[in-house]
Backbone as XML, in Angstrom:
<?xml version="1.0"?>
<chain id="A" units="angstrom">
  <residue number="1" name="MET">
    <atom name="N" x="-94.574" y="47.573" z="156.340"/>
    <atom name="CA" x="-93.788" y="48.402" z="155.458"/>
    <atom name="C" x="-93.010" y="49.447" z="156.267"/>
  </residue>
  <residue number="2" name="PHE">
    <atom name="N" x="-93.678" y="50.084" z="157.239"/>
    <atom name="CA" x="-93.021" y="51.118" z="158.030"/>
    <atom name="C" x="-91.965" y="50.509" z="158.948"/>
  </residue>
  <residue number="3" name="LYS">
    <atom name="N" x="-92.269" y="49.344" z="159.507"/>
    <atom name="CA" x="-91.293" y="48.646" z="160.353"/>
    <atom name="C" x="-90.078" y="48.237" z="159.517"/>
  </residue>
  <residue number="4" name="ALA">
    <atom name="N" x="-90.326" y="47.782" z="158.313"/>
    <atom name="CA" x="-89.227" y="47.373" z="157.438"/>
    <atom name="C" x="-88.337" y="48.561" z="157.103"/>
  </residue>
  <residue number="5" name="ALA">
    <atom name="N" x="-88.950" y="49.702" z="156.859"/>
    <atom name="CA" x="-88.180" y="50.898" z="156.506"/>
    <atom name="C" x="-87.476" y="51.503" z="157.714"/>
  </residue>
  <residue number="6" name="GLY">
    <atom name="N" x="-88.147" y="51.504" z="158.859"/>
    <atom name="CA" x="-87.604" y="52.156" z="160.048"/>
    <atom name="C" x="-86.838" y="51.243" z="160.979"/>
  </residue>
  <residue number="7" name="GLY">
    <atom name="N" x="-86.979" y="49.952" z="160.801"/>
    <atom name="CA" x="-86.320" y="49.001" z="161.680"/>
    <atom name="C" x="-87.180" y="48.689" z="162.897"/>
  </residue>
  <residue number="8" name="GLU">
    <atom name="N" x="-86.783" y="47.676" z="163.631"/>
    <atom name="CA" x="-87.564" y="47.225" z="164.781"/>
    <atom name="C" x="-87.677" y="48.279" z="165.873"/>
  </residue>
  <residue number="9" name="GLU">
    <atom name="N" x="-86.763" y="49.219" z="165.925"/>
    <atom name="CA" x="-86.820" y="50.291" z="166.929"/>
    <atom name="C" x="-87.874" y="51.335" z="166.585"/>
  </residue>
  <residue number="10" name="CYS">
    <atom name="N" x="-88.332" y="51.344" z="165.357"/>
    <atom name="CA" x="-89.329" y="52.307" z="164.895"/>
    <atom name="C" x="-90.691" y="51.970" z="165.509"/>
  </residue>
  <residue number="11" name="VAL">
    <atom name="N" x="-91.332" y="52.975" z="166.075"/>
    <atom name="CA" x="-92.655" y="52.793" z="166.654"/>
    <atom name="C" x="-93.694" y="53.207" z="165.608"/>
  </residue>
  <residue number="12" name="VAL">
    <atom name="N" x="-94.643" y="52.319" z="165.353"/>
    <atom name="CA" x="-95.655" y="52.553" z="164.337"/>
    <atom name="C" x="-97.033" y="52.516" z="164.999"/>
  </residue>
  <residue number="13" name="PHE">
    <atom name="N" x="-97.824" y="53.549" z="164.713"/>
    <atom name="CA" x="-99.189" y="53.610" z="165.223"/>
    <atom name="C" x="-100.177" y="53.422" z="164.086"/>
  </residue>
  <residue number="14" name="ASN">
    <atom name="N" x="-101.210" y="52.643" z="164.346"/>
    <atom name="CA" x="-102.320" y="52.490" z="163.414"/>
    <atom name="C" x="-103.146" y="53.767" z="163.452"/>
  </residue>
  <residue number="15" name="GLY">
    <atom name="N" x="-103.607" y="54.244" z="162.306"/>
    <atom name="CA" x="-104.366" y="55.477" z="162.244"/>
    <atom name="C" x="-105.869" y="55.314" z="162.231"/>
  </residue>
  <residue number="16" name="PRO">
    <atom name="N" x="-106.439" y="54.527" z="161.314"/>
    <atom name="CA" x="-107.901" y="54.460" z="161.239"/>
    <atom name="C" x="-108.508" y="53.816" z="162.492"/>
  </residue>
  <residue number="17" name="ASP">
    <atom name="N" x="-109.327" y="54.571" z="163.201"/>
    <atom name="CA" x="-109.949" y="54.065" z="164.430"/>
    <atom name="C" x="-110.723" y="52.779" z="164.176"/>
  </residue>
  <residue number="18" name="GLU">
    <atom name="N" x="-111.373" y="52.708" z="163.017"/>
    <atom name="CA" x="-112.212" y="51.564" z="162.689"/>
    <atom name="C" x="-111.424" y="50.293" z="162.396"/>
  </residue>
  <residue number="19" name="GLN">
    <atom name="N" x="-110.092" y="50.383" z="162.310"/>
    <atom name="CA" x="-109.284" y="49.241" z="161.894"/>
    <atom name="C" x="-108.165" y="48.900" z="162.870"/>
  </residue>
  <residue number="20" name="LEU">
    <atom name="N" x="-108.364" y="49.161" z="164.155"/>
    <atom name="CA" x="-107.292" y="48.916" z="165.120"/>
    <atom name="C" x="-106.866" y="47.455" z="165.164"/>
  </residue>
  <residue number="21" name="VAL">
    <atom name="N" x="-107.808" y="46.537" z="165.146"/>
    <atom name="CA" x="-107.458" y="45.111" z="165.194"/>
    <atom name="C" x="-106.494" y="44.761" z="164.068"/>
  </residue>
  <residue number="22" name="GLY">
    <atom name="N" x="-106.836" y="45.159" z="162.845"/>
    <atom name="CA" x="-105.990" y="44.847" z="161.695"/>
    <atom name="C" x="-104.623" y="45.486" z="161.797"/>
  </residue>
  <residue number="23" name="GLY">
    <atom name="N" x="-104.568" y="46.743" z="162.247"/>
    <atom name="CA" x="-103.295" y="47.442" z="162.371"/>
    <atom name="C" x="-102.351" y="46.762" z="163.345"/>
  </residue>
  <residue number="24" name="ILE">
    <atom name="N" x="-102.862" y="46.413" z="164.512"/>
    <atom name="CA" x="-102.018" y="45.746" z="165.509"/>
    <atom name="C" x="-101.639" y="44.351" z="165.031"/>
  </residue>
  <residue number="25" name="ALA">
    <atom name="N" x="-102.600" y="43.674" z="164.400"/>
    <atom name="CA" x="-102.338" y="42.312" z="163.928"/>
    <atom name="C" x="-101.209" y="42.263" z="162.904"/>
  </residue>
  <residue number="26" name="ILE">
    <atom name="N" x="-101.021" y="43.340" z="162.109"/>
    <atom name="CA" x="-99.945" y="43.307" z="161.118"/>
    <atom name="C" x="-98.687" y="44.034" z="161.581"/>
  </residue>
  <residue number="27" name="GLY">
    <atom name="N" x="-98.647" y="44.383" z="162.884"/>
    <atom name="CA" x="-97.385" y="44.885" z="163.419"/>
    <atom name="C" x="-97.360" y="46.270" z="164.019"/>
  </residue>
  <residue number="28" name="ALA">
    <atom name="N" x="-98.468" y="47.010" z="163.962"/>
    <atom name="CA" x="-98.462" y="48.326" z="164.611"/>
    <atom name="C" x="-98.254" y="48.136" z="166.116"/>
  </residue>
  <residue number="29" name="ASP">
    <atom name="N" x="-97.557" y="49.085" z="166.715"/>
    <atom name="CA" x="-97.288" y="49.009" z="168.156"/>
    <atom name="C" x="-98.481" y="49.460" z="168.988"/>
  </residue>
  <residue number="30" name="GLY">
    <atom name="N" x="-99.390" y="50.156" z="168.384"/>
    <atom name="CA" x="-100.572" y="50.668" z="169.062"/>
    <atom name="C" x="-101.369" y="51.474" z="168.066"/>
  </residue>
  <residue number="31" name="GLY">
    <atom name="N" x="-102.238" y="52.307" z="168.581"/>
    <atom name="CA" x="-103.059" y="53.113" z="167.694"/>
    <atom name="C" x="-103.190" y="54.524" z="168.211"/>
  </residue>
  <residue number="32" name="ILE">
    <atom name="N" x="-103.588" y="55.404" z="167.322"/>
    <atom name="CA" x="-103.846" y="56.786" z="167.685"/>
    <atom name="C" x="-105.061" y="57.217" z="166.882"/>
  </residue>
  <residue number="33" name="GLY">
    <atom name="N" x="-106.061" y="57.737" z="167.572"/>
    <atom name="CA" x="-107.270" y="58.090" z="166.852"/>
    <atom name="C" x="-108.123" y="59.089" z="167.593"/>
  </residue>
  <residue number="34" name="GLY">
    <atom name="N" x="-108.920" y="59.807" z="166.860"/>
    <atom name="CA" x="-109.759" y="60.836" z="167.425"/>
    <atom name="C" x="-110.827" y="60.317" z="168.366"/>
  </residue>
  <residue number="35" name="THR">
    <atom name="N" x="-111.389" y="59.147" z="168.070"/>
    <atom name="CA" x="-112.477" y="58.645" z="168.905"/>
    <atom name="C" x="-112.003" y="57.891" z="170.143"/>
  </residue>
  <residue number="36" name="TYR">
    <atom name="N" x="-110.706" y="57.714" z="170.283"/>
    <atom name="CA" x="-110.172" y="56.980" z="171.438"/>
    <atom name="C" x="-110.550" y="57.657" z="172.751"/>
  </residue>
  <residue number="37" name="GLY">
    <atom name="N" x="-110.623" y="58.985" z="172.747"/>
    <atom name="CA" x="-110.885" y="59.729" z="173.976"/>
    <atom name="C" x="-112.262" y="59.514" z="174.556"/>
  </residue>
  <residue number="38" name="VAL">
    <atom name="N" x="-113.259" y="59.198" z="173.729"/>
    <atom name="CA" x="-114.612" y="59.032" z="174.248"/>
    <atom name="C" x="-114.916" y="57.606" z="174.687"/>
  </residue>
  <residue number="39" name="MET">
    <atom name="N" x="-114.053" y="56.664" z="174.311"/>
    <atom name="CA" x="-114.263" y="55.266" z="174.704"/>
    <atom name="C" x="-112.933" y="54.535" z="174.853"/>
  </residue>
  <residue number="40" name="PRO">
    <atom name="N" x="-112.020" y="55.083" z="175.671"/>
    <atom name="CA" x="-110.688" y="54.466" z="175.794"/>
    <atom name="C" x="-110.736" y="53.030" z="176.294"/>
  </residue>
  <residue number="41" name="GLU">
    <atom name="N" x="-111.709" y="52.724" z="177.117"/>
    <atom name="CA" x="-111.815" y="51.363" z="177.657"/>
    <atom name="C" x="-111.926" y="50.336" z="176.540"/>
  </residue>
  <residue number="42" name="LEU">
    <atom name="N" x="-112.673" y="50.681" z="175.502"/>
    <atom name="CA" x="-112.883" y="49.742" z="174.399"/>
    <atom name="C" x="-111.621" y="49.570" z="173.555"/>
  </residue>
  <residue number="43" name="TYR">
    <atom name="N" x="-110.921" y="50.655" z="173.310"/>
    <atom name="CA" x="-109.685" y="50.550" z="172.534"/>
    <atom name="C" x="-108.599" y="49.805" z="173.299"/>
  </residue>
  <residue number="44" name="LEU">
    <atom name="N" x="-108.525" y="50.028" z="174.594"/>
    <atom name="CA" x="-107.553" y="49.285" z="175.405"/>
    <atom name="C" x="-107.893" y="47.796" z="175.422"/>
  </residue>
  <residue number="45" name="LYS">
    <atom name="N" x="-109.175" y="47.478" z="175.430"/>
    <atom name="CA" x="-109.596" y="46.079" z="175.388"/>
    <atom name="C" x="-109.208" y="45.439" z="174.059"/>
  </residue>
  <residue number="46" name="ILE">
    <atom name="N" x="-109.421" y="46.164" z="172.963"/>
    <atom name="CA" x="-109.025" y="45.652" z="171.648"/>
    <atom name="C" x="-107.530" y="45.341" z="171.647"/>
  </residue>
  <residue number="47" name="GLU">
    <atom name="N" x="-106.725" y="46.289" z="172.098"/>
    <atom name="CA" x="-105.276" y="46.087" z="172.119"/>
    <atom name="C" x="-104.900" y="44.870" z="172.958"/>
  </residue>
  <residue number="48" name="GLU">
    <atom name="N" x="-105.486" y="44.753" z="174.127"/>
    <atom name="CA" x="-105.207" y="43.619" z="175.012"/>
    <atom name="C" x="-105.552" y="42.298" z="174.339"/>
  </residue>
  <residue number="49" name="LEU">
    <atom name="N" x="-106.729" y="42.214" z="173.751"/>
    <atom name="CA" x="-107.171" y="40.974" z="173.118"/>
    <atom name="C" x="-106.277" y="40.581" z="171.941"/>
  </residue>
  <residue number="50" name="VAL">
    <atom name="N" x="-105.913" y="41.544" z="171.113"/>
    <atom name="CA" x="-105.052" y="41.230" z="169.967"/>
    <atom name="C" x="-103.692" y="40.746" z="170.456"/>
  </residue>
  <residue number="51" name="LYS">
    <atom name="N" x="-103.138" y="41.419" z="171.424"/>
    <atom name="CA" x="-101.802" y="41.035" z="171.911"/>
    <atom name="C" x="-101.792" y="39.655" z="172.554"/>
  </residue>
  <residue number="52" name="PHE">
    <atom name="N" x="-102.959" y="39.192" z="173.040"/>
    <atom name="CA" x="-103.060" y="37.845" z="173.597"/>
    <atom name="C" x="-103.553" y="36.836" z="172.555"/>
  </residue>
  <residue number="53" name="GLY">
    <atom name="N" x="-103.629" y="37.266" z="171.287"/>
    <atom name="CA" x="-104.008" y="36.367" z="170.209"/>
    <atom name="C" x="-105.489" y="36.067" z="170.120"/>
  </residue>
  <residue number="54" name="LYS">
    <atom name="N" x="-106.312" y="36.825" z="170.807"/>
    <atom name="CA" x="-107.758" y="36.606" z="170.802"/>
    <atom name="C" x="-108.403" y="37.503" z="169.740"/>
  </residue>
  <residue number="55" name="ILE">
    <atom name="N" x="-108.098" y="37.192" z="168.497"/>
    <atom name="CA" x="-108.489" y="38.043" z="167.375"/>
    <atom name="C" x="-110.006" y="38.093" z="167.201"/>
  </residue>
  <residue number="56" name="ILE">
    <atom name="N" x="-110.685" y="36.986" z="167.305"/>
    <atom name="CA" x="-112.147" y="36.962" z="167.117"/>
    <atom name="C" x="-112.824" y="37.838" z="168.168"/>
  </residue>
  <residue number="57" name="GLU">
    <atom name="N" x="-112.386" y="37.728" z="169.425"/>
    <atom name="CA" x="-112.954" y="38.560" z="170.479"/>
    <atom name="C" x="-112.656" y="40.036" z="170.225"/>
  </residue>
  <residue number="58" name="ALA">
    <atom name="N" x="-111.432" y="40.320" z="169.772"/>
    <atom name="CA" x="-111.042" y="41.700" z="169.469"/>
    <atom name="C" x="-111.879" y="42.257" z="168.328"/>
  </residue>
  <residue number="59" name="GLN">
    <atom name="N" x="-112.159" y="41.435" z="167.320"/>
    <atom name="CA" x="-113.004" y="41.868" z="166.204"/>
    <atom name="C" x="-114.383" y="42.276" z="166.690"/>
  </residue>
  <residue number="60" name="LYS">
    <atom name="N" x="-114.947" y="41.520" z="167.611"/>
    <atom name="CA" x="-116.275" y="41.845" z="168.129"/>
    <atom name="C" x="-116.276" y="43.217" z="168.793"/>
  </residue>
  <residue number="61" name="VAL">
    <atom name="N" x="-115.232" y="43.509" z="169.563"/>
    <atom name="CA" x="-115.149" y="44.820" z="170.214"/>
    <atom name="C" x="-114.959" y="45.899" z="169.156"/>
  </residue>
  <residue number="62" name="ASN">
    <atom name="N" x="-114.108" y="45.624" z="168.169"/>
    <atom name="CA" x="-113.871" y="46.608" z="167.103"/>
    <atom name="C" x="-115.150" y="46.871" z="166.311"/>
  </residue>
  <residue number="63" name="TYR">
    <atom name="N" x="-115.951" y="45.839" z="166.073"/>
    <atom name="CA" x="-117.224" y="46.038" z="165.373"/>
    <atom name="C" x="-118.166" y="46.913" z="166.196"/>
  </residue>
  <residue number="64" name="ALA">
    <atom name="N" x="-118.171" y="46.727" z="167.518"/>
    <atom name="CA" x="-118.993" y="47.572" z="168.392"/>
    <atom name="C" x="-118.513" y="49.021" z="168.325"/>
  </residue>
  <residue number="65" name="VAL">
    <atom name="N" x="-117.196" y="49.219" z="168.333"/>
    <atom name="CA" x="-116.613" y="50.555" z="168.202"/>
    <atom name="C" x="-117.022" y="51.168" z="166.859"/>
  </residue>
  <residue number="66" name="ASP">
    <atom name="N" x="-116.958" y="50.381" z="165.806"/>
    <atom name="CA" x="-117.344" y="50.888" z="164.481"/>
    <atom name="C" x="-118.793" y="51.355" z="164.472"/>
  </residue>
  <residue number="67" name="GLU">
    <atom name="N" x="-119.671" y="50.581" z="165.094"/>
    <atom name="CA" x="-121.081" y="50.965" z="165.164"/>
    <atom name="C" x="-121.236" y="52.314" z="165.879"/>
  </residue>
  <residue number="68" name="ILE">
    <atom name="N" x="-120.461" y="52.515" z="166.930"/>
    <atom name="CA" x="-120.503" y="53.777" z="167.675"/>
    <atom name="C" x="-119.993" y="54.922" z="166.807"/>
  </residue>
  <residue number="69" name="ILE">
    <atom name="N" x="-118.896" y="54.710" z="166.118"/>
    <atom name="CA" x="-118.342" y="55.750" z="165.238"/>
    <atom name="C" x="-119.358" y="56.131" z="164.166"/>
  </residue>
  <residue number="70" name="TYR">
    <atom name="N" x="-119.978" y="55.135" z="163.547"/>
    <atom name="CA" x="-120.964" y="55.423" z="162.503"/>
    <atom name="C" x="-122.155" y="56.186" z="163.084"/>
  </residue>
  <residue number="71" name="ALA">
    <atom name="N" x="-122.550" y="55.859" z="164.304"/>
    <atom name="CA" x="-123.644" y="56.580" z="164.960"/>
    <atom name="C" x="-123.240" y="58.024" z="165.246"/>
  </residue>
  <residue number="72" name="MET">
    <atom name="N" x="-121.992" y="58.232" z="165.651"/>
    <atom name="CA" x="-121.503" y="59.587" z="165.917"/>
    <atom name="C" x="-121.507" y="60.424" z="164.639"/>
  </residue>
  <residue number="73" name="CYS">
    <atom name="N" x="-121.241" y="59.792" z="163.523"/>
    <atom name="CA" x="-121.180" y="60.508" z="162.240"/>
    <atom name="C" x="-122.560" y="60.858" z="161.686"/>
  </residue>
  <residue number="74" name="LYS">
    <atom name="N" x="-123.621" y="60.410" z="162.314"/>
    <atom name="CA" x="-124.971" y="60.713" z="161.848"/>
    <atom name="C" x="-125.472" y="62.077" z="162.333"/>
  </residue>
  <residue number="75" name="CYS">
    <atom name="N" x="-124.700" y="62.740" z="163.184"/>
    <atom name="CA" x="-125.112" y="64.063" z="163.669"/>
    <atom name="C" x="-124.828" y="65.116" z="162.605"/>
  </residue>
  <residue number="76" name="HIS">
    <atom name="N" x="-125.505" y="66.251" z="162.723"/>
    <atom name="CA" x="-125.258" y="67.378" z="161.822"/>
    <atom name="C" x="-123.954" y="68.068" z="162.182"/>
  </residue>
  <residue number="77" name="GLY">
    <atom name="N" x="-123.653" y="68.099" z="163.476"/>
    <atom name="CA" x="-122.416" y="68.715" z="163.935"/>
    <atom name="C" x="-121.210" y="67.888" z="163.549"/>
  </residue>
  <residue number="78" name="ASN">
    <atom name="N" x="-120.057" y="68.532" z="163.535"/>
    <atom name="CA" x="-118.793" y="67.881" z="163.234"/>
    <atom name="C" x="-118.511" y="66.774" z="164.254"/>
  </residue>
  <residue number="79" name="LEU">
    <atom name="N" x="-117.795" y="65.750" z="163.837"/>
    <atom name="CA" x="-117.475" y="64.630" z="164.712"/>
    <atom name="C" x="-116.819" y="65.102" z="166.015"/>
  </residue>
  <residue number="80" name="TYR">
    <atom name="N" x="-115.961" y="66.121" z="165.934"/>
    <atom name="CA" x="-115.299" y="66.609" z="167.146"/>
    <atom name="C" x="-116.282" y="67.296" z="168.081"/>
  </residue>
  <residue number="81" name="ALA">
    <atom name="N" x="-117.303" y="67.949" z="167.540"/>
    <atom name="CA" x="-118.351" y="68.535" z="168.369"/>
    <atom name="C" x="-119.116" y="67.428" z="169.093"/>
  </residue>
  <residue number="82" name="VAL">
    <atom name="N" x="-119.367" y="66.340" z="168.397"/>
    <atom name="CA" x="-120.053" y="65.191" z="168.983"/>
    <atom name="C" x="-119.207" y="64.610" z="170.115"/>
  </residue>
  <residue number="83" name="MET">
    <atom name="N" x="-117.916" y="64.440" z="169.861"/>
    <atom name="CA" x="-117.033" y="63.861" z="170.880"/>
    <atom name="C" x="-116.953" y="64.758" z="172.114"/>
  </residue>
  <residue number="84" name="LYS">
    <atom name="N" x="-116.905" y="66.058" z="171.916"/>
    <atom name="CA" x="-116.869" y="66.975" z="173.062"/>
    <atom name="C" x="-118.125" y="66.842" z="173.910"/>
  </residue>
  <residue number="85" name="GLU">
    <atom name="N" x="-119.265" y="66.692" z="173.274"/>
    <atom name="CA" x="-120.519" y="66.541" z="174.015"/>
    <atom name="C" x="-120.565" y="65.202" z="174.740"/>
  </residue>
  <residue number="86" name="ILE">
    <atom name="N" x="-120.064" y="64.160" z="174.108"/>
    <atom name="CA" x="-120.002" y="62.844" z="174.765"/>
    <atom name="C" x="-119.110" y="62.919" z="175.998"/>
  </residue>
  <residue number="87" name="LEU">
    <atom name="N" x="-117.976" y="63.585" z="175.891"/>
    <atom name="CA" x="-117.092" y="63.743" z="177.054"/>
    <atom name="C" x="-117.770" y="64.550" z="178.158"/>
  </residue>
  <residue number="88" name="LYS">
    <atom name="N" x="-118.554" y="65.522" z="177.788"/>
    <atom name="CA" x="-119.295" y="66.314" z="178.776"/>
    <atom name="C" x="-120.284" y="65.415" z="179.520"/>
  </residue>
  <residue number="89" name="ILE">
    <atom name="N" x="-120.999" y="64.591" z="178.773"/>
    <atom name="CA" x="-122.004" y="63.711" z="179.381"/>
    <atom name="C" x="-121.352" y="62.607" z="180.206"/>
  </residue>
  <residue number="90" name="ARG">
    <atom name="N" x="-120.364" y="61.936" z="179.642"/>
    <atom name="CA" x="-119.765" y="60.765" z="180.312"/>
    <atom name="C" x="-118.797" y="61.133" z="181.430"/>
  </residue>
  <residue number="91" name="GLU">
    <atom name="N" x="-118.051" y="62.211" z="181.244"/>
    <atom name="CA" x="-116.967" y="62.518" z="182.183"/>
    <atom name="C" x="-117.137" y="63.841" z="182.917"/>
  </residue>
  <residue number="92" name="GLY">
    <atom name="N" x="-118.140" y="64.631" z="182.519"/>
    <atom name="CA" x="-118.327" y="65.934" z="183.151"/>
    <atom name="C" x="-117.296" y="66.963" z="182.730"/>
  </residue>
  <residue number="93" name="ILE">
    <atom name="N" x="-116.656" y="66.732" z="181.586"/>
    <atom name="CA" x="-115.620" y="67.637" z="181.089"/>
    <atom name="C" x="-116.254" y="68.611" z="180.096"/>
  </residue>
  <residue number="94" name="GLU">
    <atom name="N" x="-116.201" y="69.901" z="180.404"/>
    <atom name="CA" x="-116.755" y="70.936" z="179.526"/>
    <atom name="C" x="-115.641" y="71.472" z="178.632"/>
  </residue>
  <residue number="95" name="LEU">
    <atom name="N" x="-115.726" y="71.182" z="177.345"/>
    <atom name="CA" x="-114.688" y="71.585" z="176.397"/>
    <atom name="C" x="-115.155" y="72.660" z="175.430"/>
  </residue>
  <residue number="96" name="GLY">
    <atom name="N" x="-116.398" y="73.093" z="175.545"/>
    <atom name="CA" x="-116.916" y="74.090" z="174.618"/>
    <atom name="C" x="-117.195" y="73.487" z="173.263"/>
  </residue>
  <residue number="97" name="GLY">
    <atom name="N" x="-117.444" y="74.366" z="172.303"/>
    <atom name="CA" x="-117.737" y="73.926" z="170.946"/>
    <atom name="C" x="-116.480" y="73.809" z="170.112"/>
  </residue>
  <residue number="98" name="VAL">
    <atom name="N" x="-116.692" y="73.538" z="168.845"/>
    <atom name="CA" x="-115.571" y="73.443" z="167.908"/>
    <atom name="C" x="-115.337" y="74.809" z="167.259"/>
  </residue>
  <residue number="99" name="ARG">
    <atom name="N" x="-114.146" y="74.998" z="166.729"/>
    <atom name="CA" x="-113.800" y="76.263" z="166.075"/>
    <atom name="C" x="-114.309" y="76.265" z="164.637"/>
  </residue>
  <residue number="100" name="LYS">
    <atom name="N" x="-114.565" y="77.443" z="164.147"/>
    <atom name="CA" x="-114.979" y="77.590" z="162.748"/>
    <atom name="C" x="-113.816" y="77.195" z="161.851"/>
  </residue>
  <residue number="101" name="PRO">
    <atom name="N" x="-114.052" y="76.582" z="160.754"/>
    <atom name="CA" x="-115.328" y="76.419" z="160.056"/>
    <atom name="C" x="-116.067" y="75.131" z="160.412"/>
  </residue>
  <residue number="102" name="LEU">
    <atom name="N" x="-115.625" y="74.401" z="161.448"/>
    <atom name="CA" x="-116.307" y="73.167" z="161.817"/>
    <atom name="C" x="-117.699" y="73.480" z="162.361"/>
  </residue>
  <residue number="103" name="ALA">
    <atom name="N" x="-118.632" y="72.590" z="162.091"/>
    <atom name="CA" x="-120.025" y="72.795" z="162.511"/>
    <atom name="C" x="-120.244" y="72.304" z="163.931"/>
  </residue>
  <residue number="104" name="ASN">
    <atom name="N" x="-120.849" y="73.160" z="164.760"/>
    <atom name="CA" x="-121.233" y="72.765" z="166.110"/>
    <atom name="C" x="-122.490" y="71.914" z="166.048"/>
  </residue>
  <residue number="105" name="LEU">
    <atom name="N" x="-122.813" y="71.303" z="167.167"/>
    <atom name="CA" x="-124.042" y="70.528" z="167.261"/>
    <atom name="C" x="-125.248" y="71.443" z="167.132"/>
  </residue>
  <residue number="106" name="ILE">
    <atom name="N" x="-126.320" y="70.860" z="166.657"/>
    <atom name="CA" x="-127.604" y="71.559" z="166.658"/>
    <atom name="C" x="-128.492" y="70.825" z="167.661"/>
  </residue>
  <residue number="107" name="PRO">
    <atom name="N" x="-129.524" y="71.470" z="168.173"/>
    <atom name="CA" x="-130.371" y="70.826" z="169.192"/>
    <atom name="C" x="-130.871" y="69.439" z="168.782"/>
  </residue>
  <residue number="108" name="GLU">
    <atom name="N" x="-131.168" y="69.257" z="167.516"/>
    <atom name="CA" x="-131.662" y="67.957" z="167.040"/>
    <atom name="C" x="-130.617" y="66.849" z="167.145"/>
  </residue>
  <residue number="109" name="ASP">
    <atom name="N" x="-129.341" y="67.213" z="167.288"/>
    <atom name="CA" x="-128.279" y="66.213" z="167.424"/>
    <atom name="C" x="-128.289" y="65.521" z="168.784"/>
  </residue>
  <residue number="110" name="MET">
    <atom name="N" x="-128.874" y="66.148" z="169.781"/>
    <atom name="CA" x="-128.743" y="65.629" z="171.146"/>
    <atom name="C" x="-129.331" y="64.231" z="171.324"/>
  </residue>
  <residue number="111" name="GLU">
    <atom name="N" x="-130.406" y="63.917" z="170.626"/>
    <atom name="CA" x="-130.966" y="62.561" z="170.715"/>
    <atom name="C" x="-129.949" y="61.535" z="170.222"/>
  </residue>
  <residue number="112" name="GLN">
    <atom name="N" x="-129.266" y="61.835" z="169.119"/>
    <atom name="CA" x="-128.263" y="60.927" z="168.577"/>
    <atom name="C" x="-127.035" y="60.871" z="169.475"/>
  </residue>
  <residue number="113" name="VAL">
    <atom name="N" x="-126.613" y="62.004" z="170.024"/>
    <atom name="CA" x="-125.475" y="62.020" z="170.948"/>
    <atom name="C" x="-125.778" y="61.130" z="172.151"/>
  </residue>
  <residue number="114" name="ASN">
    <atom name="N" x="-126.974" y="61.256" z="172.709"/>
    <atom name="CA" x="-127.354" y="60.418" z="173.853"/>
    <atom name="C" x="-127.408" y="58.949" z="173.471"/>
  </residue>
  <residue number="115" name="ARG">
    <atom name="N" x="-127.818" y="58.660" z="172.246"/>
    <atom name="CA" x="-127.795" y="57.273" z="171.755"/>
    <atom name="C" x="-126.354" y="56.764" z="171.710"/>
  </residue>
  <residue number="116" name="CYS">
    <atom name="N" x="-125.438" y="57.604" z="171.266"/>
    <atom name="CA" x="-124.021" y="57.224" z="171.210"/>
    <atom name="C" x="-123.478" y="56.932" z="172.606"/>
  </residue>
  <residue number="117" name="VAL">
    <atom name="N" x="-123.835" y="57.763" z="173.568"/>
    <atom name="CA" x="-123.402" y="57.537" z="174.956"/>
    <atom name="C" x="-123.918" y="56.191" z="175.443"/>
  </residue>
  <residue number="118" name="LYS">
    <atom name="N" x="-125.167" y="55.886" z="175.145"/>
    <atom name="CA" x="-125.732" y="54.592" z="175.544"/>
    <atom name="C" x="-125.001" y="53.437" z="174.877"/>
  </residue>
  <residue number="119" name="LEU">
    <atom name="N" x="-124.678" y="53.585" z="173.592"/>
    <atom name="CA" x="-123.931" y="52.538" z="172.888"/>
    <atom name="C" x="-122.561" y="52.321" z="173.514"/>
  </residue>
  <residue number="120" name="ILE">
    <atom name="N" x="-121.885" y="53.406" z="173.863"/>
    <atom name="CA" x="-120.565" y="53.299" z="174.497"/>
    <atom name="C" x="-120.690" y="52.587" z="175.834"/>
  </residue>
  <residue number="121" name="ASN">
    <atom name="N" x="-121.609" y="53.043" z="176.660"/>
    <atom name="CA" x="-121.768" y="52.437" z="177.989"/>
    <atom name="C" x="-122.131" y="50.963" z="177.898"/>
  </residue>
  <residue number="122" name="GLU">
    <atom name="N" x="-122.983" y="50.624" z="176.947"/>
    <atom name="CA" x="-123.369" y="49.219" z="176.777"/>
    <atom name="C" x="-122.191" y="48.379" z="176.300"/>
  </residue>
  <residue number="123" name="ALA">
    <atom name="N" x="-121.422" y="48.881" z="175.357"/>
    <atom name="CA" x="-120.260" y="48.132" z="174.868"/>
    <atom name="C" x="-119.227" y="47.940" z="175.985"/>
  </residue>
  <residue number="124" name="ILE">
    <atom name="N" x="-119.030" y="48.936" z="176.797"/>
    <atom name="CA" x="-118.106" y="48.810" z="177.924"/>
    <atom name="C" x="-118.626" y="47.745" z="178.895"/>
  </residue>
  <residue number="125" name="ARG">
    <atom name="N" x="-119.935" y="47.772" z="179.150"/>
    <atom name="CA" x="-120.522" y="46.772" z="180.059"/>
    <atom name="C" x="-120.328" y="45.358" z="179.505"/>
  </residue>
  <residue number="126" name="VAL">
    <atom name="N" x="-120.513" y="45.193" z="178.212"/>
    <atom name="CA" x="-120.437" y="43.857" z="177.598"/>
    <atom name="C" x="-118.989" y="43.369" z="177.461"/>
  </residue>
  <residue number="127" name="TYR">
    <atom name="N" x="-118.091" y="44.236" z="177.029"/>
    <atom name="CA" x="-116.751" y="43.789" z="176.663"/>
    <atom name="C" x="-115.656" y="44.054" z="177.700"/>
  </residue>
  <residue number="128" name="CYS">
    <atom name="N" x="-115.915" y="44.960" z="178.597"/>
    <atom name="CA" x="-114.866" y="45.308" z="179.565"/>
    <atom name="C" x="-115.244" y="44.820" z="180.955"/>
  </residue>
</chain>
């Protein structure tokens, strides 16, 4: 719809992180999403697979990404607080907490955050 309205020169990005395969498959030029920063390797793999017509393989990676996103959402802290902590663990990047009114992580979240890091690392090992 956006390509039809904007013409072939129009660049369209898929928004929902959980649906990158579908977005690219129906014509999006790429994607933009909040969780891309904590697992860029997986999103780049999805894009590569779809562009080479390997939709089933891309779906498997997207399903793994979805599982990670759902795990990240199980924390008490805001999703962005979770992502900042994952970046701290995986990349050594200290970004601080989130701004109010968003909820920061609580100590009990750390077990789930570490589980998310393990899920990301395992998915990268399997698919990339």
